[in-house]
Biopython code that builds the backbone (N, CA, C, O; Angstrom):
import numpy as np
from Bio.PDB.StructureBuilder import StructureBuilder

atoms = [
    (1, "UNK", "N", (131.312, 85.941, 140.796)),
    (1, "UNK", "CA", (130.442, 84.541, 139.938)),
    (1, "UNK", "C", (128.994, 85.672, 139.205)),
    (1, "UNK", "O", (128.582, 85.615, 138.047)),
    (2, "UNK", "N", (128.418, 86.744, 140.468)),
    (2, "UNK", "CA", (127.654, 87.645, 140.013)),
    (2, "UNK", "C", (128.489, 88.359, 138.699)),
    (2, "UNK", "O", (128.045, 88.641, 137.586)),
    (3, "UNK", "N", (129.484, 88.491, 139.099)),
    (3, "UNK", "CA", (129.773, 89.590, 137.402)),
    (3, "UNK", "C", (130.350, 88.843, 136.609)),
    (3, "UNK", "O", (130.352, 89.420, 135.522)),
    (4, "UNK", "N", (130.971, 87.633, 136.516)),
    (4, "UNK", "CA", (130.757, 87.056, 135.061)),
    (4, "UNK", "C", (129.421, 86.936, 134.877)),
    (4, "UNK", "O", (129.229, 87.290, 133.714)),
    (5, "UNK", "N", (128.186, 86.575, 135.474)),
    (5, "UNK", "CA", (126.453, 86.470, 134.728)),
    (5, "UNK", "C", (126.664, 88.026, 134.511)),
    (5, "UNK", "O", (127.166, 88.258, 133.411)),
    (6, "UNK", "N", (126.494, 88.776, 135.024)),
    (6, "UNK", "CA", (126.874, 90.382, 134.154)),
    (6, "UNK", "C", (126.580, 90.073, 133.408)),
    (6, "UNK", "O", (125.456, 89.772, 133.005)),
    (7, "UNK", "N", (127.536, 90.057, 132.996)),
    (7, "UNK", "CA", (128.838, 89.782, 131.992)),
    (7, "UNK", "C", (128.663, 89.160, 130.875)),
    (7, "UNK", "O", (129.125, 89.558, 129.806)),
    (8, "UNK", "N", (127.827, 87.897, 131.055)),
    (8, "UNK", "CA", (127.430, 87.336, 130.137)),
    (8, "UNK", "C", (125.909, 87.365, 129.472)),
    (8, "UNK", "O", (125.562, 87.435, 128.292)),
    (9, "UNK", "N", (125.304, 87.301, 130.441)),
    (9, "UNK", "CA", (124.208, 88.577, 129.674)),
    (9, "UNK", "C", (124.034, 89.604, 129.185)),
    (9, "UNK", "O", (122.973, 89.919, 128.646)),
    (10, "UNK", "N", (125.040, 90.338, 129.274)),
    (10, "UNK", "CA", (125.157, 92.007, 128.298)),
    (10, "UNK", "C", (126.010, 91.204, 127.039)),
    (10, "UNK", "O", (126.069, 91.815, 125.972)),
    (11, "UNK", "N", (126.419, 90.373, 127.091)),
    (11, "UNK", "CA", (127.115, 89.334, 125.440)),
    (11, "UNK", "C", (126.222, 89.111, 124.989)),
    (11, "UNK", "O", (125.974, 89.542, 123.863)),
    (12, "UNK", "N", (125.321, 88.313, 125.703)),
    (12, "UNK", "CA", (124.271, 87.762, 124.874)),
    (12, "UNK", "C", (123.311, 89.144, 124.597)),
    (12, "UNK", "O", (123.528, 89.830, 123.597)),
    (13, "UNK", "N", (122.529, 89.400, 125.298)),
    (13, "UNK", "CA", (122.283, 90.834, 125.006)),
    (13, "UNK", "C", (122.833, 91.200, 123.446)),
    (13, "UNK", "O", (122.199, 90.953, 122.420)),
    (14, "UNK", "N", (124.240, 91.886, 123.512)),
    (14, "UNK", "CA", (124.514, 92.523, 122.735)),
    (14, "UNK", "C", (124.631, 91.612, 121.163)),
    (14, "UNK", "O", (124.662, 92.130, 120.046)),
    (15, "UNK", "N", (124.684, 90.106, 121.490)),
    (15, "UNK", "CA", (125.154, 89.423, 120.248)),
    (15, "UNK", "C", (123.373, 89.073, 119.805)),
    (15, "UNK", "O", (123.031, 88.609, 118.717)),
    (16, "UNK", "N", (122.413, 89.439, 120.962)),
    (16, "UNK", "CA", (120.898, 89.203, 119.750)),
    (16, "UNK", "C", (120.602, 90.396, 119.027)),
    (16, "UNK", "O", (119.868, 90.583, 118.056)),
    (17, "UNK", "N", (121.368, 91.218, 119.740)),
    (17, "UNK", "CA", (120.860, 92.656, 118.548)),
    (17, "UNK", "C", (121.407, 92.574, 118.362)),
    (17, "UNK", "O", (121.641, 93.307, 119.323)),
    (18, "UNK", "N", (122.572, 92.304, 117.835)),
    (18, "UNK", "CA", (123.261, 91.780, 116.220)),
    (18, "UNK", "C", (123.026, 91.202, 115.272)),
    (18, "UNK", "O", (123.101, 91.453, 114.069)),
    (19, "UNK", "N", (122.577, 89.984, 116.133)),
    (19, "UNK", "CA", (122.141, 88.648, 115.084)),
    (19, "UNK", "C", (120.534, 89.994, 114.540)),
    (19, "UNK", "O", (120.198, 89.899, 113.360)),
    (20, "UNK", "N", (120.173, 90.480, 114.941)),
    (20, "UNK", "CA", (118.643, 91.200, 114.494)),
    (20, "UNK", "C", (119.280, 91.580, 113.637)),
    (20, "UNK", "O", (119.142, 91.015, 112.552)),
    (21, "UNK", "N", (120.255, 92.705, 113.759)),
    (21, "UNK", "CA", (120.640, 93.478, 112.804)),
    (21, "UNK", "C", (121.002, 93.124, 111.625)),
    (21, "UNK", "O", (121.170, 93.980, 110.757)),
    (22, "UNK", "N", (121.158, 92.005, 111.415)),
    (22, "UNK", "CA", (122.100, 91.645, 109.969)),
    (22, "UNK", "C", (121.140, 90.811, 109.162)),
    (22, "UNK", "O", (120.912, 90.893, 107.955)),
    (23, "UNK", "N", (120.289, 89.476, 110.617)),
    (23, "UNK", "CA", (119.098, 88.822, 109.242)),
    (23, "UNK", "C", (118.036, 90.090, 109.015)),
    (23, "UNK", "O", (117.223, 89.922, 108.105)),
    (24, "UNK", "N", (117.956, 91.584, 109.902)),
    (24, "UNK", "CA", (116.934, 92.972, 108.845)),
    (24, "UNK", "C", (117.595, 93.584, 108.070)),
    (24, "UNK", "O", (117.255, 94.662, 107.583)),
    (25, "UNK", "N", (119.095, 92.731, 107.737)),
    (25, "UNK", "CA", (119.758, 93.916, 106.815)),
    (25, "UNK", "C", (119.984, 92.278, 105.533)),
    (25, "UNK", "O", (120.735, 92.181, 104.562)),
    (26, "UNK", "N", (119.270, 91.541, 105.947)),
    (26, "UNK", "CA", (119.674, 90.459, 104.734)),
    (26, "UNK", "C", (118.872, 90.907, 103.708)),
    (26, "UNK", "O", (119.162, 90.358, 102.645)),
    (27, "UNK", "N", (117.800, 91.850, 103.619)),
    (27, "UNK", "CA", (117.412, 92.261, 102.150)),
    (27, "UNK", "C", (118.616, 92.320, 101.206)),
    (27, "UNK", "O", (119.009, 92.013, 100.081)),
    (28, "UNK", "N", (118.871, 92.758, 102.069)),
    (28, "UNK", "CA", (121.015, 93.832, 100.730)),
    (28, "UNK", "C", (121.739, 93.129, 100.268)),
    (28, "UNK", "O", (122.832, 93.601, 99.957)),
    (29, "UNK", "N", (121.434, 91.450, 99.963)),
    (29, "UNK", "CA", (121.458, 90.329, 99.639)),
    (29, "UNK", "C", (121.107, 90.631, 98.291)),
    (29, "UNK", "O", (119.933, 90.741, 97.936)),
    (30, "UNK", "N", (123.036, 90.903, 96.776)),
    (30, "UNK", "CA", (122.530, 90.636, 95.532)),
    (30, "UNK", "C", (121.295, 90.161, 95.134)),
    (30, "UNK", "O", (120.757, 89.452, 95.984)),
    (31, "UNK", "N", (120.611, 90.344, 94.005)),
    (31, "UNK", "CA", (120.087, 89.461, 93.791)),
    (31, "UNK", "C", (120.095, 88.972, 92.341)),
    (31, "UNK", "O", (120.239, 89.603, 91.295)),
    (32, "UNK", "N", (119.894, 87.631, 92.580)),
    (32, "UNK", "CA", (120.327, 87.058, 90.617)),
    (32, "UNK", "C", (119.873, 87.693, 89.436)),
    (32, "UNK", "O", (118.958, 88.513, 89.363)),
    (33, "UNK", "N", (120.532, 87.285, 88.575)),
    (33, "UNK", "CA", (119.181, 88.214, 87.319)),
    (33, "UNK", "C", (118.466, 87.281, 87.003)),
    (33, "UNK", "O", (118.535, 87.172, 85.779)),
    (34, "UNK", "N", (117.748, 86.468, 87.464)),
    (34, "UNK", "CA", (117.085, 85.009, 87.315)),
    (34, "UNK", "C", (116.064, 86.606, 88.511)),
    (34, "UNK", "O", (115.325, 87.520, 88.144)),
    (35, "UNK", "N", (116.406, 86.331, 89.449)),
    (35, "UNK", "CA", (115.497, 86.729, 90.687)),
    (35, "UNK", "C", (115.465, 88.670, 89.894)),
    (35, "UNK", "O", (114.356, 89.137, 89.635)),
    (36, "UNK", "N", (116.517, 89.385, 89.668)),
    (36, "UNK", "CA", (115.871, 90.816, 89.127)),
    (36, "UNK", "C", (115.194, 90.168, 87.654)),
    (36, "UNK", "O", (114.006, 90.280, 87.956)),
    (37, "UNK", "N", (115.187, 89.578, 86.291)),
    (37, "UNK", "CA", (113.862, 89.162, 85.595)),
    (37, "UNK", "C", (113.129, 88.721, 86.172)),
    (37, "UNK", "O", (112.362, 88.953, 85.238)),
    (38, "UNK", "N", (112.254, 88.053, 87.177)),
    (38, "UNK", "CA", (111.224, 87.400, 87.665)),
    (38, "UNK", "C", (110.264, 88.824, 88.616)),
    (38, "UNK", "O", (109.037, 88.775, 88.689)),
    (39, "UNK", "N", (111.087, 90.003, 89.267)),
    (39, "UNK", "CA", (110.560, 90.621, 89.595)),
    (39, "UNK", "C", (109.902, 91.440, 88.997)),
    (39, "UNK", "O", (108.806, 91.855, 89.374)),
    (40, "UNK", "N", (110.824, 91.969, 87.410)),
    (40, "UNK", "CA", (110.300, 92.407, 87.210)),
    (40, "UNK", "C", (109.434, 92.454, 86.140)),
    (40, "UNK", "O", (109.257, 93.323, 85.287)),
    (41, "UNK", "N", (108.883, 91.299, 86.335)),
    (41, "UNK", "CA", (107.517, 90.220, 84.685)),
    (41, "UNK", "C", (106.559, 90.371, 86.208)),
    (41, "UNK", "O", (105.337, 90.526, 86.219)),
    (42, "UNK", "N", (107.392, 90.288, 87.377)),
    (42, "UNK", "CA", (105.643, 89.890, 88.320)),
    (42, "UNK", "C", (104.736, 91.982, 88.432)),
    (42, "UNK", "O", (103.620, 92.502, 88.473)),
    (43, "UNK", "N", (106.672, 92.510, 88.430)),
    (43, "UNK", "CA", (105.486, 93.577, 88.120)),
    (43, "UNK", "C", (105.384, 94.171, 87.171)),
    (43, "UNK", "O", (104.922, 95.239, 87.572)),
    (44, "UNK", "N", (105.474, 94.226, 86.333)),
    (44, "UNK", "CA", (105.034, 94.484, 84.727)),
    (44, "UNK", "C", (103.363, 93.662, 84.453)),
    (44, "UNK", "O", (102.615, 94.100, 83.579)),
    (45, "UNK", "N", (102.926, 92.339, 85.412)),
    (45, "UNK", "CA", (101.743, 91.683, 85.028)),
    (45, "UNK", "C", (100.836, 92.302, 86.405)),
    (45, "UNK", "O", (99.634, 92.408, 86.650)),
    (46, "UNK", "N", (101.926, 92.590, 87.037)),
    (46, "UNK", "CA", (101.039, 93.628, 87.824)),
    (46, "UNK", "C", (100.360, 95.160, 87.547)),
    (46, "UNK", "O", (99.222, 95.527, 87.840)),
    (47, "UNK", "N", (101.462, 95.942, 86.872)),
    (47, "UNK", "CA", (100.827, 97.241, 86.841)),
    (47, "UNK", "C", (99.931, 96.958, 85.190)),
    (47, "UNK", "O", (99.183, 97.874, 84.847)),
    (48, "UNK", "N", (100.021, 95.945, 84.419)),
    (48, "UNK", "CA", (98.992, 95.420, 84.004)),
    (48, "UNK", "C", (97.301, 94.978, 84.045)),
    (48, "UNK", "O", (96.317, 94.941, 83.306)),
    (49, "UNK", "N", (97.712, 94.682, 85.441)),
    (49, "UNK", "CA", (96.010, 93.978, 85.888)),
    (49, "UNK", "C", (95.921, 94.905, 86.616)),
    (49, "UNK", "O", (94.967, 94.704, 87.368)),
    (50, "UNK", "N", (96.551, 96.135, 86.885)),
    (50, "UNK", "CA", (95.846, 97.497, 87.643)),
    (50, "UNK", "C", (95.530, 98.467, 86.536)),
    (50, "UNK", "O", (94.795, 99.455, 86.519)),
    (51, "UNK", "N", (96.090, 98.056, 85.857)),
    (51, "UNK", "CA", (95.404, 99.298, 84.425)),
    (51, "UNK", "C", (94.077, 98.261, 83.865)),
    (51, "UNK", "O", (93.133, 99.020, 83.644)),
    (52, "UNK", "N", (93.758, 97.116, 83.624)),
    (52, "UNK", "CA", (92.975, 96.640, 83.587)),
    (52, "UNK", "C", (91.476, 96.772, 84.243)),
    (52, "UNK", "O", (90.517, 96.549, 83.505)),
    (53, "UNK", "N", (91.242, 97.148, 85.684)),
    (53, "UNK", "CA", (91.126, 96.409, 86.977)),
    (53, "UNK", "C", (90.600, 98.353, 86.423)),
    (53, "UNK", "O", (89.438, 98.646, 86.143)),
    (54, "UNK", "N", (91.162, 98.841, 86.410)),
    (54, "UNK", "CA", (91.052, 100.740, 86.445)),
    (54, "UNK", "C", (89.785, 100.433, 84.920)),
    (54, "UNK", "O", (88.569, 100.246, 84.943)),
    (55, "UNK", "N", (90.722, 100.497, 83.804)),
    (55, "UNK", "CA", (89.765, 100.639, 82.864)),
    (55, "UNK", "C", (88.636, 99.957, 82.881)),
    (55, "UNK", "O", (87.766, 100.392, 82.127)),
    (56, "UNK", "N", (88.280, 98.670, 83.741)),
    (56, "UNK", "CA", (86.717, 98.023, 83.548)),
    (56, "UNK", "C", (85.916, 99.098, 84.681)),
    (56, "UNK", "O", (84.689, 99.170, 84.629)),
    (57, "UNK", "N", (86.675, 99.907, 85.681)),
    (57, "UNK", "CA", (86.121, 100.406, 86.077)),
    (57, "UNK", "C", (85.473, 101.944, 86.459)),
    (57, "UNK", "O", (84.612, 102.343, 87.243)),
    (58, "UNK", "N", (86.689, 102.792, 85.112)),
    (58, "UNK", "CA", (85.840, 103.772, 84.185)),
    (58, "UNK", "C", (84.983, 102.835, 83.608)),
    (58, "UNK", "O", (84.443, 102.311, 84.582)),
    (59, "UNK", "N", (84.486, 102.253, 82.482)),
    (59, "UNK", "CA", (83.466, 101.327, 82.222)),
    (59, "UNK", "C", (82.674, 101.156, 83.024)),
    (59, "UNK", "O", (81.809, 102.031, 82.975)),
    (60, "UNK", "N", (82.460, 100.167, 84.061)),
    (60, "UNK", "CA", (81.030, 100.179, 84.716)),
    (60, "UNK", "C", (81.059, 101.513, 85.320)),
    (60, "UNK", "O", (80.076, 101.516, 86.061)),
    (61, "UNK", "N", (81.598, 102.560, 85.405)),
    (61, "UNK", "CA", (81.126, 104.169, 85.964)),
    (61, "UNK", "C", (80.443, 105.090, 84.776)),
    (61, "UNK", "O", (80.107, 106.273, 84.835)),
    (62, "UNK", "N", (80.347, 104.131, 83.646)),
    (62, "UNK", "CA", (80.185, 105.202, 82.473)),
    (62, "UNK", "C", (78.674, 104.229, 82.210)),
    (62, "UNK", "O", (77.668, 104.881, 81.930)),
    (63, "UNK", "N", (78.609, 103.448, 82.259)),
    (63, "UNK", "CA", (77.480, 102.216, 82.414)),
    (63, "UNK", "C", (76.239, 102.702, 83.632)),
    (63, "UNK", "O", (75.050, 102.663, 83.316)),
    (64, "UNK", "N", (76.552, 103.023, 84.627)),
    (64, "UNK", "CA", (76.089, 103.332, 85.084)),
    (64, "UNK", "C", (75.318, 104.893, 85.558)),
    (64, "UNK", "O", (74.440, 105.153, 86.381)),
    (65, "UNK", "N", (75.954, 105.563, 84.803)),
    (65, "UNK", "CA", (75.996, 106.946, 84.540)),
    (65, "UNK", "C", (74.506, 106.929, 83.513)),
    (65, "UNK", "O", (73.407, 107.481, 83.552)),
    (66, "UNK", "N", (75.278, 105.865, 82.532)),
    (66, "UNK", "CA", (74.288, 106.501, 81.422)),
    (66, "UNK", "C", (73.059, 105.812, 82.512)),
    (66, "UNK", "O", (72.444, 106.653, 83.167)),
    (67, "UNK", "N", (72.724, 104.515, 82.707)),
    (67, "UNK", "CA", (71.601, 103.773, 83.474)),
    (67, "UNK", "C", (71.244, 105.091, 83.650)),
    (67, "UNK", "O", (70.705, 105.926, 82.923)),
    (68, "UNK", "N", (71.783, 105.093, 85.090)),
    (68, "UNK", "CA", (70.570, 107.110, 85.701)),
    (68, "UNK", "C", (69.938, 108.109, 85.171)),
    (68, "UNK", "O", (69.015, 108.834, 85.541)),
    (69, "UNK", "N", (71.055, 107.969, 83.571)),
    (69, "UNK", "CA", (70.296, 109.048, 82.806)),
    (69, "UNK", "C", (68.966, 108.608, 82.608)),
    (69, "UNK", "O", (68.173, 109.550, 82.605)),
    (70, "UNK", "N", (68.306, 107.173, 82.394)),
    (70, "UNK", "CA", (67.630, 106.680, 81.657)),
    (70, "UNK", "C", (66.500, 107.027, 82.527)),
    (70, "UNK", "O", (65.467, 107.680, 82.383)),
    (71, "UNK", "N", (67.125, 106.277, 83.606)),
    (71, "UNK", "CA", (66.316, 106.500, 84.834)),
    (71, "UNK", "C", (65.167, 107.771, 84.649)),
    (71, "UNK", "O", (63.963, 107.801, 84.392)),
    (72, "UNK", "N", (66.284, 108.855, 84.941)),
    (72, "UNK", "CA", (66.223, 109.419, 84.813)),
    (72, "UNK", "C", (65.298, 109.973, 84.358)),
    (72, "UNK", "O", (64.455, 110.357, 85.169)),
    (73, "UNK", "N", (65.047, 110.266, 82.794)),
    (73, "UNK", "CA", (64.474, 110.609, 81.625)),
    (73, "UNK", "C", (63.130, 109.737, 81.454)),
    (73, "UNK", "O", (62.151, 109.772, 80.708)),
    (74, "UNK", "N", (63.650, 108.812, 82.691)),
    (74, "UNK", "CA", (62.033, 107.382, 82.486)),
    (74, "UNK", "C", (60.690, 108.247, 83.398)),
    (74, "UNK", "O", (59.491, 108.405, 83.171)),
    (75, "UNK", "N", (61.913, 108.810, 84.855)),
    (75, "UNK", "CA", (60.867, 108.928, 85.436)),
    (75, "UNK", "C", (60.493, 111.104, 85.014)),
    (75, "UNK", "O", (59.445, 111.619, 85.405)),
    (76, "UNK", "N", (61.024, 111.512, 84.626)),
    (76, "UNK", "CA", (60.301, 112.358, 84.203)),
    (76, "UNK", "C", (58.752, 112.705, 83.694)),
    (76, "UNK", "O", (57.822, 113.427, 84.056)),
    (77, "UNK", "N", (59.144, 111.424, 82.272)),
    (77, "UNK", "CA", (58.614, 111.390, 81.038)),
    (77, "UNK", "C", (56.843, 110.900, 81.863)),
    (77, "UNK", "O", (55.685, 110.953, 81.449)),
    (78, "UNK", "N", (57.510, 110.432, 83.212)),
    (78, "UNK", "CA", (56.304, 109.219, 83.666)),
    (78, "UNK", "C", (55.753, 110.669, 85.169)),
    (78, "UNK", "O", (54.563, 110.951, 85.308)),
    (79, "UNK", "N", (56.493, 111.122, 85.767)),
    (79, "UNK", "CA", (55.714, 112.321, 85.982)),
    (79, "UNK", "C", (55.169, 113.151, 85.331)),
    (79, "UNK", "O", (54.365, 113.672, 86.103)),
    (80, "UNK", "N", (55.079, 113.712, 84.182)),
    (80, "UNK", "CA", (54.784, 114.110, 83.420)),
    (80, "UNK", "C", (53.275, 113.737, 82.862)),
    (80, "UNK", "O", (52.472, 114.668, 82.918)),
    (81, "UNK", "N", (52.975, 112.955, 82.531)),
    (81, "UNK", "CA", (51.767, 111.805, 82.240)),
    (81, "UNK", "C", (50.771, 111.739, 82.896)),
    (81, "UNK", "O", (49.569, 111.616, 82.662)),
    (82, "UNK", "N", (51.716, 111.882, 84.206)),
    (82, "UNK", "CA", (51.070, 111.628, 86.054)),
    (82, "UNK", "C", (49.978, 112.756, 85.665)),
    (82, "UNK", "O", (48.803, 112.560, 85.354)),
    (83, "UNK", "N", (51.038, 114.648, 85.814)),
    (83, "UNK", "CA", (50.902, 115.511, 85.374)),
    (83, "UNK", "C", (49.298, 116.109, 84.532)),
    (83, "UNK", "O", (48.443, 116.915, 84.897)),
    (84, "UNK", "N", (49.421, 115.423, 83.526)),
    (84, "UNK", "CA", (48.898, 115.389, 82.324)),
    (84, "UNK", "C", (47.387, 114.681, 82.712)),
    (84, "UNK", "O", (46.281, 115.046, 82.315)),
    (85, "UNK", "N", (47.663, 113.746, 83.464)),
    (85, "UNK", "CA", (46.350, 112.808, 83.189)),
    (85, "UNK", "C", (45.568, 113.152, 84.475)),
    (85, "UNK", "O", (44.727, 112.425, 85.003)),
    (86, "UNK", "N", (46.001, 114.462, 84.935)),
    (86, "UNK", "CA", (45.545, 115.025, 86.963)),
    (86, "UNK", "C", (44.183, 116.107, 85.779)),
    (86, "UNK", "O", (42.958, 115.996, 85.726)),
    (87, "UNK", "N", (45.229, 117.155, 84.936)),
    (87, "UNK", "CA", (44.766, 117.867, 84.448)),
    (87, "UNK", "C", (43.106, 117.079, 83.655)),
    (87, "UNK", "O", (41.894, 117.292, 83.680)),
    (88, "UNK", "N", (44.047, 116.148, 83.048)),
    (88, "UNK", "CA", (42.679, 115.996, 81.998)),
    (88, "UNK", "C", (41.802, 115.472, 82.560)),
    (88, "UNK", "O", (41.006, 115.395, 81.624)),
    (89, "UNK", "N", (41.175, 114.921, 83.607)),
    (89, "UNK", "CA", (40.623, 114.258, 85.118)),
    (89, "UNK", "C", (40.190, 115.493, 85.643)),
    (89, "UNK", "O", (38.969, 115.449, 85.793)),
    (90, "UNK", "N", (40.775, 116.814, 86.062)),
    (90, "UNK", "CA", (40.505, 117.932, 86.630)),
    (90, "UNK", "C", (39.526, 118.477, 85.113)),
    (90, "UNK", "O", (38.296, 118.492, 85.168)),
    (91, "UNK", "N", (40.044, 118.761, 84.237)),
    (91, "UNK", "CA", (38.635, 119.118, 82.853)),
    (91, "UNK", "C", (37.828, 118.934, 82.544)),
    (91, "UNK", "O", (36.791, 119.570, 82.355)),
    (92, "UNK", "N", (38.276, 117.584, 82.369)),
    (92, "UNK", "CA", (36.191, 116.141, 82.306)),
    (92, "UNK", "C", (35.569, 116.708, 83.518)),
    (92, "UNK", "O", (34.350, 116.873, 83.483)),
    (93, "UNK", "N", (36.417, 117.132, 84.913)),
    (93, "UNK", "CA", (34.897, 116.348, 85.492)),
    (93, "UNK", "C", (33.997, 117.317, 86.150)),
    (93, "UNK", "O", (34.416, 117.949, 87.119)),
    (94, "UNK", "N", (32.771, 117.493, 85.698)),
    (94, "UNK", "CA", (31.835, 118.006, 86.046)),
    (94, "UNK", "C", (33.045, 119.187, 87.190)),
    (94, "UNK", "O", (34.068, 118.894, 87.809)),
    (95, "UNK", "N", (31.962, 121.121, 86.974)),
    (95, "UNK", "CA", (31.892, 121.231, 88.494)),
    (95, "UNK", "C", (30.991, 121.090, 89.322)),
    (95, "UNK", "O", (29.899, 120.560, 89.118)),
    (96, "UNK", "N", (31.605, 121.815, 90.868)),
    (96, "UNK", "CA", (31.014, 121.595, 91.839)),
    (96, "UNK", "C", (28.837, 121.919, 92.448)),
    (96, "UNK", "O", (28.271, 122.974, 92.734)),
    (97, "UNK", "N", (28.429, 120.841, 92.413)),
    (97, "UNK", "CA", (27.215, 121.527, 92.296)),
    (97, "UNK", "C", (27.423, 123.451, 93.529)),
    (97, "UNK", "O", (28.112, 123.573, 94.541)),
    (98, "UNK", "N", (26.480, 124.627, 92.802)),
    (98, "UNK", "CA", (26.285, 124.801, 93.946)),
    (98, "UNK", "C", (25.941, 125.358, 95.176)),
    (98, "UNK", "O", (24.732, 125.166, 95.309)),
    (99, "UNK", "N", (26.362, 125.919, 96.091)),
    (99, "UNK", "CA", (25.772, 125.526, 97.890)),
    (99, "UNK", "C", (24.725, 126.399, 98.134)),
    (99, "UNK", "O", (24.143, 126.378, 99.219)),
]
sb = StructureBuilder()
sb.init_structure("model")
sb.init_model(0)
sb.init_chain("A")
sb.init_seg("    ")
for serial, (resi, resn, name, xyz) in enumerate(atoms, 1):
    if name == "N":
        sb.init_residue(resn, " ", resi, " ")
    sb.init_atom(name, np.array(xyz, "f"), 0.0, 1.0, " ", f" {name:<3s}", serial, name[0])
structure = sb.get_structure()
């Protein structure tokens, strides 16, 4: 009895393994022409969407760089104005009294 139970257990394991291999290879079933066409159309749509997203990202990067350049120019102008104001203030101040 123990021998037949072991045999049945081994057979069940072998059958389960064979079924798993068969299921895993299920993707090897040939696709119909309609499925192939739908897959090709979907792949084209994905590629187009990816290209559009990349173009948007490049445009956003360009706009960001332009904004940063404008900011740096405005900052430099402001700093120059501050330096000029300090220079003019120092130039117009009366000299300190002698000790």
